[in-house]
Structure formats: C-alpha cells, structure tokens
SETORZA-656093 format. One record per atom (N, C-alpha, C): atom name; x, y, z; residue number from 1. Coordinates in nm, 4 decimals, padded with zeros to 6 digits. Example, Ala and Ser with C-alpha at 12.3 -4.5 7.8 and 13.67 -1.06 7.14 Angstrom:
# residues 2
R  atom  east  north  up  nr
R  N  01.3190  -00.5690  00.7800  1
R  CA  01.2300  -00.4500  00.7800  1
R  C  01.3200  -00.3300  00.7800  1
R  N  01.2850  -00.2250  00.7080  2
R  CA  01.3670  -00.1060  00.7140  2
R  C  01.2900  00.0030  00.7870  2
END
This chain:
# residues 169
R  atom  east  north  up  nr
R  N  04.6534  -07.6655  -03.5723  1
R  CA  04.6901  -07.6802  -03.4338  1
R  C  04.6418  -07.8159  -03.3846  1
R  N  04.7264  -07.8839  -03.3098  2
R  CA  04.6895  -08.0111  -03.2496  2
R  C  04.6869  -07.9963  -03.0981  2
R  N  04.5891  -08.0643  -03.0360  3
R  CA  04.5810  -08.0689  -02.8907  3
R  C  04.4999  -08.1921  -02.8533  3
R  N  04.5130  -08.2388  -02.7293  4
R  CA  04.4266  -08.3490  -02.6860  4
R  C  04.2797  -08.3056  -02.6911  4
R  N  04.1927  -08.4035  -02.7101  5
R  CA  04.0495  -08.3733  -02.7118  5
R  C  04.0034  -08.3246  -02.5759  5
R  N  03.8933  -08.2479  -02.5768  6
R  CA  03.8320  -08.1936  -02.4550  6
R  C  03.6821  -08.2186  -02.4601  6
R  N  03.6190  -08.2125  -02.3443  7
R  CA  03.4735  -08.2309  -02.3377  7
R  C  03.3993  -08.1342  -02.4297  7
R  N  03.4512  -08.0153  -02.4439  8
R  CA  03.3853  -07.9135  -02.5275  8
R  C  03.3813  -07.9518  -02.6757  8
R  N  03.4544  -08.0578  -02.7148  9
R  CA  03.4541  -08.1030  -02.8537  9
R  C  03.3329  -08.1905  -02.8867  9
R  N  03.2554  -08.2294  -02.7870  10
R  CA  03.1437  -08.3227  -02.8082  10
R  C  03.0450  -08.2768  -02.9159  10
R  N  02.9934  -08.1539  -02.9123  11
R  CA  02.8978  -08.1149  -03.0174  11
R  C  02.9574  -08.1220  -03.1581  11
R  N  03.0819  -08.0815  -03.1734  12
R  CA  03.1463  -08.0876  -03.3048  12
R  C  03.1635  -08.2322  -03.3496  12
R  N  03.1947  -08.3224  -03.2572  13
R  CA  03.2081  -08.4637  -03.2924  13
R  C  03.0763  -08.5197  -03.3457  13
R  N  02.9662  -08.4857  -03.2796  14
R  CA  02.8350  -08.5329  -03.3251  14
R  C  02.8100  -08.4855  -03.4683  14
R  N  02.8400  -08.3603  -03.4945  15
R  CA  02.8176  -08.3045  -03.6287  15
R  C  02.9083  -08.3723  -03.7319  15
R  N  03.0352  -08.3881  -03.6996  16
R  CA  03.1318  -08.4482  -03.7918  16
R  C  03.0924  -08.5919  -03.8245  16
R  N  03.0466  -08.6658  -03.7246  17
R  CA  03.0124  -08.8069  -03.7443  17
R  C  02.8803  -08.8277  -03.8187  17
R  N  02.8137  -08.7234  -03.8586  18
R  CA  02.6958  -08.7387  -03.9440  18
R  C  02.7354  -08.7813  -04.0850  18
R  N  02.8616  -08.7670  -04.1166  19
R  CA  02.9153  -08.8013  -04.2483  19
R  C  02.9208  -08.9535  -04.2658  19
R  N  02.8503  -09.0026  -04.3656  20
R  CA  02.8440  -09.1471  -04.3913  20
R  C  02.9814  -09.2064  -04.4217  20
R  N  03.0630  -09.1351  -04.4949  21
R  CA  03.1969  -09.1850  -04.5284  21
R  C  03.2795  -09.2049  -04.4026  21
R  N  03.2779  -09.1094  -04.3135  22
R  CA  03.3527  -09.1211  -04.1886  22
R  C  03.3021  -09.2412  -04.1077  22
R  N  03.1724  -09.2546  -04.0966  23
R  CA  03.1157  -09.3662  -04.0192  23
R  C  03.1554  -09.5014  -04.0787  23
R  N  03.1699  -09.5082  -04.2088  24
R  CA  03.2060  -09.6349  -04.2729  24
R  C  03.3455  -09.6807  -04.2330  24
R  N  03.4363  -09.5878  -04.2066  25
R  CA  03.5748  -09.6236  -04.1793  25
R  C  03.6145  -09.6138  -04.0321  25
R  N  03.5223  -09.5843  -03.9433  26
R  CA  03.5550  -09.5748  -03.8015  26
R  C  03.4786  -09.6805  -03.7232  26
R  N  03.5313  -09.7172  -03.6076  27
R  CA  03.4755  -09.8273  -03.5291  27
R  C  03.3794  -09.7845  -03.4198  27
R  N  03.3924  -09.6648  -03.3692  28
R  CA  03.3094  -09.6206  -03.2575  28
R  C  03.2186  -09.5079  -03.3052  28
R  N  03.0915  -09.5369  -03.3282  29
R  CA  03.0012  -09.4334  -03.3808  29
R  C  02.9727  -09.3248  -03.2772  29
R  N  02.9585  -09.2037  -03.3259  30
R  CA  02.9214  -09.0902  -03.2414  30
R  C  02.7913  -09.0353  -03.2998  30
R  N  02.6802  -09.0733  -03.2377  31
R  CA  02.5485  -09.0378  -03.2907  31
R  C  02.4783  -08.9292  -03.2109  31
R  N  02.5208  -08.9079  -03.0871  32
R  CA  02.4595  -08.8067  -03.0017  32
R  C  02.5610  -08.7662  -02.8949  32
R  N  02.5201  -08.6747  -02.8063  33
R  CA  02.6148  -08.6264  -02.7050  33
R  C  02.6591  -08.7357  -02.6089  33
R  N  02.5722  -08.8323  -02.5795  34
R  CA  02.6112  -08.9441  -02.4941  34
R  C  02.7192  -09.0290  -02.5596  34
R  N  02.7025  -09.0563  -02.6883  35
R  CA  02.8029  -09.1328  -02.7623  35
R  C  02.9332  -09.0524  -02.7745  35
R  N  02.9216  -08.9207  -02.7892  36
R  CA  03.0415  -08.8363  -02.7941  36
R  C  03.1157  -08.8415  -02.6610  36
R  N  03.0431  -08.8389  -02.5504  37
R  CA  03.1057  -08.8480  -02.4182  37
R  C  03.1787  -08.9819  -02.4033  37
R  N  03.1173  -09.0894  -02.4530  38
R  CA  03.1813  -09.2211  -02.4488  38
R  C  03.3091  -09.2205  -02.5331  38
R  N  03.3016  -09.1659  -02.6556  39
R  CA  03.4176  -09.1595  -02.7435  39
R  C  03.5302  -09.0786  -02.6773  39
R  N  03.4941  -08.9649  -02.6195  40
R  CA  03.5951  -08.8825  -02.5521  40
R  C  03.6565  -08.9567  -02.4340  40
R  N  03.5749  -09.0296  -02.3597  41
R  CA  03.6267  -09.1073  -02.2466  41
R  C  03.7291  -09.2104  -02.2937  41
R  N  03.7032  -09.2732  -02.4071  42
R  CA  03.8005  -09.3682  -02.4623  42
R  C  03.9333  -09.2983  -02.4922  42
R  N  03.9249  -09.1758  -02.5437  43
R  CA  04.0485  -09.1011  -02.5743  43
R  C  04.1224  -09.0659  -02.4453  43
R  N  04.0497  -09.0202  -02.3439  44
R  CA  04.1130  -08.9841  -02.2158  44
R  C  04.1801  -09.1058  -02.1525  44
R  N  04.1101  -09.2205  -02.1557  45
R  CA  04.1678  -09.3431  -02.0974  45
R  C  04.2902  -09.3882  -02.1756  45
R  N  04.2872  -09.3699  -02.3066  46
R  CA  04.4031  -09.4050  -02.3874  46
R  C  04.5272  -09.3271  -02.3463  46
R  N  04.5095  -09.1960  -02.3256  47
R  CA  04.6216  -09.1131  -02.2789  47
R  C  04.6695  -09.1612  -02.1427  47
R  N  04.5752  -09.1815  -02.0499  48
R  CA  04.6107  -09.2213  -01.9131  48
R  C  04.6836  -09.3556  -01.9105  48
R  N  04.6428  -09.4481  -01.9970  49
R  CA  04.7026  -09.5816  -02.0002  49
R  C  04.8271  -09.5888  -02.0876  49
R  N  04.8555  -09.4818  -02.1615  50
R  CA  04.9726  -09.4797  -02.2487  50
R  C  04.9600  -09.5684  -02.3711  50
R  N  04.8353  -09.5918  -02.4162  51
R  CA  04.8155  -09.6802  -02.5304  51
R  C  04.7549  -09.6102  -02.6518  51
R  N  04.6989  -09.4909  -02.6322  52
R  CA  04.6376  -09.4183  -02.7439  52
R  C  04.6478  -09.2687  -02.7164  52
R  N  04.7121  -09.1991  -02.8083  53
R  CA  04.7285  -09.0551  -02.7967  53
R  C  04.6532  -08.9914  -02.9127  53
R  N  04.5323  -08.9451  -02.8840  54
R  CA  04.4437  -08.8913  -02.9864  54
R  C  04.4466  -08.7390  -02.9806  54
R  N  04.4694  -08.6774  -03.0950  55
R  CA  04.4786  -08.5320  -03.1020  55
R  C  04.3647  -08.4751  -03.1857  55
R  N  04.3042  -08.3707  -03.1336  56
R  CA  04.2090  -08.2921  -03.2114  56
R  C  04.2910  -08.2012  -03.3027  56
R  N  04.2518  -08.1949  -03.4290  57
R  CA  04.3162  -08.1052  -03.5246  57
R  C  04.2215  -07.9873  -03.5423  57
R  N  04.2699  -07.8691  -03.5103  58
R  CA  04.1871  -07.7482  -03.5127  58
R  C  04.2353  -07.6535  -03.6206  58
R  N  04.1388  -07.5858  -03.6801  59
R  CA  04.1692  -07.4869  -03.7825  59
R  C  04.1174  -07.3519  -03.7346  59
R  N  04.2015  -07.2486  -03.7387  60
R  CA  04.1557  -07.1165  -03.6953  60
R  C  04.0421  -07.0649  -03.7830  60
R  N  03.9555  -06.9868  -03.7237  61
R  CA  03.8478  -06.9199  -03.7977  61
R  C  03.8696  -06.7698  -03.7883  61
R  N  03.8144  -06.6985  -03.8836  62
R  CA  03.8289  -06.5523  -03.8843  62
R  C  03.7714  -06.4915  -03.7570  62
R  N  03.6590  -06.5450  -03.7117  63
R  CA  03.6011  -06.4970  -03.5860  63
R  C  03.5585  -06.6180  -03.5038  63
R  N  03.5789  -06.6081  -03.3754  64
R  CA  03.5399  -06.7168  -03.2872  64
R  C  03.6507  -06.8177  -03.2667  64
R  N  03.6183  -06.9241  -03.1907  65
R  CA  03.7205  -07.0248  -03.1593  65
R  C  03.7559  -07.1097  -03.2814  65
R  N  03.8703  -07.1743  -03.2732  66
R  CA  03.9140  -07.2632  -03.3804  66
R  C  03.8139  -07.3778  -03.3952  66
R  N  03.8069  -07.4328  -03.5158  67
R  CA  03.7096  -07.5373  -03.5480  67
R  C  03.7771  -07.6743  -03.5523  67
R  N  03.7137  -07.7757  -03.4916  68
R  CA  03.7603  -07.9132  -03.4993  68
R  C  03.7396  -07.9627  -03.6424  68
R  N  03.8482  -08.0058  -03.7095  69
R  CA  03.8385  -08.0485  -03.8486  69
R  C  03.8939  -08.1888  -03.8730  69
R  N  03.9641  -08.2453  -03.7749  70
R  CA  04.0234  -08.3772  -03.7961  70
R  C  04.0681  -08.4366  -03.6635  70
R  N  04.1072  -08.5611  -03.6716  71
R  CA  04.1618  -08.6362  -03.5597  71
R  C  04.2836  -08.7110  -03.6125  71
R  N  04.3879  -08.7180  -03.5325  72
R  CA  04.5028  -08.8011  -03.5648  72
R  C  04.5463  -08.8669  -03.4343  72
R  N  04.5797  -08.9964  -03.4436  73
R  CA  04.6089  -09.0709  -03.3209  73
R  C  04.7294  -09.1616  -03.3383  73
R  N  04.8010  -09.1781  -03.2288  74
R  CA  04.9080  -09.2766  -03.2168  74
R  C  04.8544  -09.3863  -03.1266  74
R  N  04.8561  -09.5106  -03.1766  75
R  CA  04.8048  -09.6243  -03.1006  75
R  C  04.9207  -09.7172  -03.0681  75
R  N  04.9423  -09.7364  -02.9385  76
R  CA  05.0527  -09.8210  -02.8928  76
R  C  04.9948  -09.9411  -02.8196  76
R  N  04.9642  -10.0449  -02.8937  77
R  CA  04.9077  -10.1645  -02.8322  77
R  C  04.9954  -10.2195  -02.7223  77
R  N  05.1258  -10.2078  -02.7404  78
R  CA  05.2219  -10.2521  -02.6397  78
R  C  05.3125  -10.1339  -02.6061  78
R  N  05.2809  -10.0595  -02.4991  79
R  CA  05.3708  -09.9493  -02.4627  79
R  C  05.5130  -10.0024  -02.4433  79
R  N  05.6071  -09.9303  -02.4991  80
R  CA  05.7461  -09.9719  -02.4895  80
R  C  05.7891  -10.0626  -02.6030  80
R  N  05.6957  -10.1017  -02.6896  81
R  CA  05.7294  -10.1885  -02.8017  81
R  C  05.7902  -10.1111  -02.9168  81
R  N  05.8484  -10.1825  -03.0135  82
R  CA  05.9149  -10.1163  -03.1254  82
R  C  05.8210  -10.0667  -03.2346  82
R  N  05.6935  -10.1101  -03.2340  83
R  CA  05.5995  -10.0756  -03.3398  83
R  C  05.4732  -10.0156  -03.2794  83
R  N  05.4225  -09.9131  -03.3445  84
R  CA  05.2944  -09.8519  -03.3063  84
R  C  05.2172  -09.8265  -03.4357  84
R  N  05.0932  -09.7836  -03.4202  85
R  CA  05.0075  -09.7578  -03.5357  85
R  C  04.9585  -09.6142  -03.5313  85
R  N  04.9374  -09.5561  -03.6463  86
R  CA  04.8771  -09.4237  -03.6558  86
R  C  04.7434  -09.4362  -03.7275  86
R  N  04.6537  -09.3452  -03.6965  87
R  CA  04.5250  -09.3406  -03.7625  87
R  C  04.4747  -09.1974  -03.7638  87
R  N  04.3744  -09.1719  -03.8448  88
R  CA  04.3236  -09.0352  -03.8579  88
R  C  04.1896  -09.0377  -03.9268  88
R  N  04.1176  -08.9290  -03.9127  89
R  CA  04.0006  -08.9004  -03.9947  89
R  C  03.9931  -08.7502  -04.0145  89
R  N  03.9236  -08.7118  -04.1194  90
R  CA  03.9059  -08.5695  -04.1504  90
R  C  03.7579  -08.5426  -04.1693  90
R  N  03.7089  -08.4340  -04.1144  91
R  CA  03.5690  -08.3939  -04.1329  91
R  C  03.5440  -08.3710  -04.2820  91
R  N  03.4240  -08.4036  -04.3265  92
R  CA  03.3900  -08.3939  -04.4695  92
R  C  03.4219  -08.2555  -04.5270  92
R  N  03.3845  -08.1511  -04.4549  93
R  CA  03.4044  -08.0145  -04.5051  93
R  C  03.5511  -07.9749  -04.5149  93
R  N  03.6405  -08.0496  -04.4493  94
R  CA  03.7822  -08.0134  -04.4467  94
R  C  03.8680  -08.1023  -04.5369  94
R  N  03.8083  -08.1981  -04.6047  95
R  CA  03.8857  -08.2903  -04.6881  95
R  C  03.9410  -08.2205  -04.8120  95
R  N  04.0551  -08.2712  -04.8585  96
R  CA  04.1143  -08.2216  -04.9820  96
R  C  04.1986  -08.0972  -04.9649  96
R  N  04.2250  -08.0570  -04.8417  97
R  CA  04.3047  -07.9356  -04.8175  97
R  C  04.4406  -07.9655  -04.7564  97
R  N  04.4764  -08.0933  -04.7491  98
R  CA  04.6081  -08.1301  -04.6968  98
R  C  04.6182  -08.1335  -04.5457  98
R  N  04.5063  -08.1307  -04.4761  99
R  CA  04.5097  -08.1318  -04.3290  99
R  C  04.5591  -08.2655  -04.2748  99
R  N  04.5097  -08.3754  -04.3289  100
R  CA  04.5493  -08.5074  -04.2781  100
R  C  04.6994  -08.5308  -04.2933  100
R  N  04.7591  -08.5055  -04.4099  101
R  CA  04.9039  -08.5254  -04.4196  101
R  C  04.9838  -08.4372  -04.3225  101
R  N  04.9426  -08.3126  -04.3066  102
R  CA  05.0163  -08.2237  -04.2144  102
R  C  05.0026  -08.2708  -04.0705  102
R  N  04.8830  -08.3102  -04.0305  103
R  CA  04.8622  -08.3585  -03.8934  103
R  C  04.9371  -08.4896  -03.8713  103
R  N  04.9305  -08.5794  -03.9681  104
R  CA  05.0004  -08.7071  -03.9559  104
R  C  05.1510  -08.6860  -03.9481  104
R  N  05.2041  -08.5956  -04.0279  105
R  CA  05.3473  -08.5670  -04.0232  105
R  C  05.3874  -08.5150  -03.8850  105
R  N  05.3061  -08.4267  -03.8276  106
R  CA  05.3360  -08.3725  -03.6946  106
R  C  05.3359  -08.4824  -03.5889  106
R  N  05.2366  -08.5689  -03.5914  107
R  CA  05.2280  -08.6754  -03.4906  107
R  C  05.3367  -08.7801  -03.5130  107
R  N  05.3723  -08.8055  -03.6380  108
R  CA  05.4807  -08.8994  -03.6672  108
R  C  05.6110  -08.8503  -03.6055  108
R  N  05.6448  -08.7243  -03.6291  109
R  CA  05.7669  -08.6677  -03.5713  109
R  C  05.7639  -08.6695  -03.4204  109
R  N  05.6491  -08.6321  -03.3636  110
R  CA  05.6339  -08.6326  -03.2171  110
R  C  05.6529  -08.7738  -03.1628  110
R  N  05.5889  -08.8732  -03.2245  111
R  CA  05.5952  -09.0108  -03.1746  111
R  C  05.7385  -09.0629  -03.1741  111
R  N  05.8091  -09.0434  -03.2853  112
R  CA  05.9464  -09.0933  -03.2908  112
R  C  06.0359  -09.0225  -03.1897  112
R  N  06.0137  -08.8944  -03.1666  113
R  CA  06.0940  -08.8223  -03.0671  113
R  C  06.0546  -08.8613  -02.9248  113
R  N  05.9241  -08.8660  -02.8973  114
R  CA  05.8766  -08.8913  -02.7608  114
R  C  05.9043  -09.0336  -02.7140  114
R  N  05.9053  -09.1298  -02.8060  115
R  CA  05.9156  -09.2694  -02.7651  115
R  C  06.0425  -09.3381  -02.8151  115
R  N  06.1384  -09.2610  -02.8602  116
R  CA  06.2654  -09.3179  -02.9072  116
R  C  06.3358  -09.3942  -02.7958  116
R  N  06.3393  -09.3369  -02.6768  117
R  CA  06.4082  -09.4018  -02.5647  117
R  C  06.3417  -09.5328  -02.5253  117
R  N  06.2135  -09.5493  -02.5604  118
R  CA  06.1416  -09.6732  -02.5315  118
R  C  06.1551  -09.7734  -02.6458  118
R  N  06.2273  -09.7363  -02.7506  119
R  CA  06.2540  -09.8294  -02.8586  119
R  C  06.1597  -09.8239  -02.9768  119
R  N  06.0760  -09.7208  -02.9884  120
R  CA  05.9864  -09.7107  -03.1027  120
R  C  06.0671  -09.6859  -03.2295  120
R  N  06.0547  -09.7759  -03.3273  121
R  CA  06.1315  -09.7627  -03.4513  121
R  C  06.0441  -09.7676  -03.5764  121
R  N  05.9159  -09.8112  -03.5632  122
R  CA  05.8315  -09.8196  -03.6819  122
R  C  05.6886  -09.7815  -03.6481  122
R  N  05.6280  -09.7071  -03.7413  123
R  CA  05.4863  -09.6750  -03.7326  123
R  C  05.4156  -09.7375  -03.8513  123
R  N  05.3037  -09.8032  -03.8233  124
R  CA  05.2211  -09.8623  -03.9280  124
R  C  05.0952  -09.7804  -03.9463  124
R  N  05.0506  -09.7713  -04.0691  125
R  CA  04.9264  -09.7049  -04.1051  125
R  C  04.8436  -09.8096  -04.1802  125
R  N  04.7274  -09.8428  -04.1270  126
R  CA  04.6416  -09.9447  -04.1864  126
R  C  04.5153  -09.8808  -04.2404  126
R  N  04.4713  -09.9277  -04.3573  127
R  CA  04.3434  -09.8796  -04.4108  127
R  C  04.2845  -09.9865  -04.5012  127
R  N  04.1544  -09.9820  -04.5183  128
R  CA  04.0872  -10.0763  -04.6072  128
R  C  04.1169  -10.0402  -04.7522  128
R  N  04.1082  -10.1401  -04.8398  129
R  CA  04.1395  -10.1175  -04.9808  129
R  C  04.0420  -10.0209  -05.0479  129
R  N  03.9221  -10.0061  -04.9914  130
R  CA  03.8242  -09.9149  -05.0521  130
R  C  03.8388  -09.7722  -04.9999  130
R  N  03.9556  -09.7393  -04.9441  131
R  CA  03.9812  -09.6051  -04.8934  131
R  C  04.1065  -09.5476  -04.9614  131
R  N  04.0956  -09.5132  -05.0907  132
R  CA  04.2132  -09.4618  -05.1616  132
R  C  04.2645  -09.3294  -05.1055  132
R  N  04.1782  -09.2516  -05.0401  133
R  CA  04.2247  -09.1257  -04.9805  133
R  C  04.3302  -09.1534  -04.8731  133
R  N  04.3115  -09.2593  -04.7946  134
R  CA  04.4118  -09.2934  -04.6936  134
R  C  04.5418  -09.3382  -04.7576  134
R  N  04.5325  -09.4046  -04.8713  135
R  CA  04.6537  -09.4428  -04.9448  135
R  C  04.7320  -09.3171  -04.9852  135
R  N  04.6601  -09.2172  -05.0342  136
R  CA  04.7262  -09.0925  -05.0763  136
R  C  04.7903  -09.0206  -04.9570  136
R  N  04.7212  -09.0190  -04.8431  137
R  CA  04.7789  -08.9558  -04.7231  137
R  C  04.9062  -09.0295  -04.6830  137
R  N  04.9020  -09.1623  -04.6850  138
R  CA  05.0199  -09.2416  -04.6490  138
R  C  05.1372  -09.2069  -04.7406  138
R  N  05.1127  -09.2051  -04.8691  139
R  CA  05.2189  -09.1767  -04.9654  139
R  C  05.2756  -09.0365  -04.9480  139
R  N  05.1881  -08.9384  -04.9250  140
R  CA  05.2326  -08.7999  -04.9084  140
R  C  05.3209  -08.7820  -04.7862  140
R  N  05.3044  -08.8676  -04.6868  141
R  CA  05.3799  -08.8511  -04.5619  141
R  C  05.4914  -08.9538  -04.5468  141
R  N  05.5273  -09.0202  -04.6559  142
R  CA  05.6417  -09.1100  -04.6529  142
R  C  05.6162  -09.2471  -04.5922  142
R  N  05.4900  -09.2843  -04.5774  143
R  CA  05.4579  -09.4187  -04.5305  143
R  C  05.4561  -09.5100  -04.6533  143
R  N  05.5529  -09.5988  -04.6583  144
R  CA  05.5720  -09.6860  -04.7741  144
R  C  05.4745  -09.8041  -04.7695  144
R  N  05.4153  -09.8377  -04.8842  145
R  CA  05.3277  -09.9546  -04.8923  145
R  C  05.4100  -10.0794  -04.8624  145
R  N  05.3588  -10.1633  -04.7704  146
R  CA  05.4292  -10.2849  -04.7310  146
R  C  05.3594  -10.4110  -04.7770  146
R  N  05.2256  -10.4176  -04.7593  147
R  CA  05.1561  -10.5420  -04.7913  147
R  C  05.0052  -10.5229  -04.7919  147
R  N  04.9387  -10.6199  -04.8558  148
R  CA  04.7938  -10.6287  -04.8490  148
R  C  04.7604  -10.7156  -04.7286  148
R  N  04.6671  -10.6693  -04.6483  149
R  CA  04.6234  -10.7415  -04.5285  149
R  C  04.4912  -10.8106  -04.5563  149
R  N  04.4760  -10.9311  -04.5080  150
R  CA  04.3519  -11.0047  -04.5229  150
R  C  04.2473  -10.9466  -04.4280  150
R  N  04.1242  -10.9396  -04.4753  151
R  CA  04.0141  -10.8872  -04.3946  151
R  C  04.0039  -10.9625  -04.2621  151
R  N  03.9657  -10.8895  -04.1566  152
R  CA  03.9426  -10.9467  -04.0240  152
R  C  03.8107  -10.8927  -03.9698  152
R  N  03.6971  -10.9395  -04.0251  153
R  CA  03.5673  -10.8893  -03.9794  153
R  C  03.5474  -10.9204  -03.8309  153
R  N  03.4751  -10.8402  -03.7570  154
R  CA  03.3987  -10.7247  -03.8017  154
R  C  03.4772  -10.5941  -03.8003  154
R  N  03.5920  -10.5904  -03.7317  155
R  CA  03.6648  -10.4633  -03.7189  155
R  C  03.7308  -10.4183  -03.8487  155
R  N  03.7742  -10.5086  -03.9298  156
R  CA  03.8416  -10.4770  -04.0564  156
R  C  03.7730  -10.5613  -04.1628  156
R  N  03.6530  -10.5194  -04.2084  157
R  CA  03.5684  -10.6059  -04.2917  157
R  C  03.6209  -10.6361  -04.4316  157
R  N  03.7090  -10.5540  -04.4834  158
R  CA  03.7642  -10.5767  -04.6172  158
R  C  03.9151  -10.5921  -04.6079  158
R  N  03.9744  -10.6450  -04.7151  159
R  CA  04.1200  -10.6472  -04.7202  159
R  C  04.1710  -10.5048  -04.7018  159
R  N  04.2948  -10.4932  -04.6626  160
R  CA  04.3503  -10.3609  -04.6384  160
R  C  04.4942  -10.3493  -04.6828  160
R  N  04.5498  -10.2337  -04.6585  161
R  CA  04.6906  -10.2063  -04.6859  161
R  C  04.7605  -10.1750  -04.5542  161
R  N  04.8849  -10.2163  -04.5475  162
R  CA  04.9721  -10.1717  -04.4383  162
R  C  05.0828  -10.0900  -04.5010  162
R  N  05.0928  -09.9655  -04.4570  163
R  CA  05.2012  -09.8749  -04.4954  163
R  C  05.2863  -09.8570  -04.3699  163
R  N  05.4160  -09.8344  -04.3859  164
R  CA  05.5035  -09.8179  -04.2697  164
R  C  05.6022  -09.7058  -04.2914  164
R  N  05.6449  -09.6533  -04.1797  165
R  CA  05.7521  -09.5527  -04.1803  165
R  C  05.8429  -09.5857  -04.0638  165
R  N  05.9725  -09.5776  -04.0867  166
R  CA  06.0678  -09.6081  -03.9809  166
R  C  06.1352  -09.4800  -03.9328  166
R  N  06.1805  -09.4869  -03.8102  167
R  CA  06.2489  -09.3722  -03.7498  167
R  C  06.3818  -09.3504  -03.8196  167
R  N  06.4181  -09.2255  -03.8347  168
R  CA  06.5491  -09.1930  -03.8904  168
R  C  06.6385  -09.1507  -03.7759  168
R  N  06.7604  -09.1959  -03.7781  169
R  CA  06.8541  -09.1656  -03.6691  169
R  C  06.9353  -09.0444  -03.7027  169
END
C-alpha cells in the first residue's frame, strides 16, 4: 500500500535510518525524532509545492497497523516539464522481497497518468555505481540504462547511472 507520509511515521523512520547502507545512499539523515520531523516537513513541502511526491510504502501485518517498509518518490524539479526523476529506498528488513520494483512501478504509472496533460514524457532513475541493487530495480521495472554520470560531490560523490523510462501512448 502506498500513501503520503504522516507524522506518525517518525518513529519508524528513525528505526529504518539506523541502517548504514540506507544512510550511505540518502542525503537527509534521520537520526532522531527531530530529524524525522524535519524529513517529514520536506516531504510535506514537496507535495505542497508540486515538486516532490513522496509515498510511504506499507506492508500489512498479521496483527496491528501496517508497517513502513519503503519510500518511493517522484521528483519534479520543474513542474510542468517533460522530465522528472524517481527515487526510492527500502528498509533493511524488507529488502529482497520485490517491494521496491512494485512500488516504483505503481508510482511510474501514476506519474505518467497524473502529469500527462502537463507534458511529462520521461522519468529518470539515478543511482551511484556502487549500488547494484538500484540497477536491478531499474531493470525489473523497465528503466533502460542510458549513460554513466560523472560524480558531483557532495550530493553524488561517485559516478552513477541514469536509467530512463518513457511514457507509452
């Protein structure tokens, strides 16, 4: 299940971000509840400004509320432009179960449908070369490898890959 993030996700975010691998590939650290509140505020502002649509990926549990297991986001640096970017992360305990490809596929379909009238025709997926799991997610969801990107420290410290998917008419 996908939904926008909520304040109640803060404790789960703190726990998820304890994972060293996740911290290595993300830009905004979540180390405590204050940092989680800041991260959530960035997501809320992204929705309000129409530049970032971040979805919590939830997995049902046998008892109790669904568990936050991943994040998938559509980033539109230029609202109304023909190109946007997608990104995602998966909690350590949920990796290897196909959650990222399924969530990415859902957001890809939503993005092309929701923003077709505004001219969205291509989605890019960027990842560092030392993240082969992201390469596999891209391939599984039809994002074709396009090029190697030169590192841009500090935000993109290593060379990377750009994968793309275009809208189908």
